[in-house]
N, C-alpha and C positions, 0 to 999 in steps of 0.2 A: 441104446441098442433096442432091438426088437424084444429081446429077453427081459430087459428092464421095464419096457412098456407093458408087456404081458404080466409081469409080476405085480406091477402097480395096479393095473386094471383088475386083476383077479383079487388082490387084497382089498381094494375099494369095494368091489361088487360083493364079495363074500362077508366082509366085516363091518361095513359102514353102519348098518342099522343096529347091529349088536353093540358097536362102540357108542353110538348115541344113547341107547338104552342103558349102557353101563354108567355113563357119567350124568345122566339126567337126574337121578336121585341126589347126587352130590351137589350139583349146581342149581337145581330147581327150575331151570328154564330150558325149553327145547332149543330156542335160538342160541343160547350160550353153549349148550351141549353140542350143537351142530358146529359152532365156531371152534370149539376145542377139538372136535374130530377133524375139521378142516386143517387146523394148525398141525395136528399130529400127522396128517398125510403130507403136508408141506415138508415136515421134518423127514418123513420117509423119503420123499423125492430127493431132498438134499443129501441123504446118506444111503441112497438105494444100493450102491455097490456093497458097502459093508453089511447092510441088512440082509442082502441076498446071500452073503457068505456066512451069516450068523447061524449058529447051530439051531436056534429056535426063533425064526423071524416073527412068528405070531406073538410069542411071549414078549419080544422086544417091542412090537407095535403096541401091545396093551400096557406095557410098563411106561412107555412114553405118554400114552393116553392118560394113565393114572397120574403121572407126575404133572401133566398139564391141568388136569381137573383139580388136583390139590392146590396148585398155584392159583387157579381161578377162585377156588373156595376161600383161600386165605385173603385174596384181594377183595372178595365180597364181604368178608367178616366185619370190617368196620362199618360198612353200609348196613349190614343186618343188625348190628348192635345199635346203631343210631335209630333205625326203624323200631326196634324192639323197645327202646327206652324213650322214644319220642312221646312226650305227654301232650295230648291234644287239649286245648283249652275247653273248659266247660261252657257250652252255649247256654246262657241264661238271660 
């Protein structure tokens, strides 16, 4: 409906940059942060009716964002550990 489109567009316009800035310190990469925000907005699209009826839709949006960021952080953790403990051979 037109109301759903307007709700989505307003949410995207108003919160996109803030959402990227929120998750950037958690994941350490702007590209990954933008992917997480995009995924969050896809979830919003899929559940837009219930979110629009939610008492605090912005809180819902940022909760989903936080959960997505934490999931990504956990997925990155093994890679971070491998990098941190990777011993480079001594060039001699």
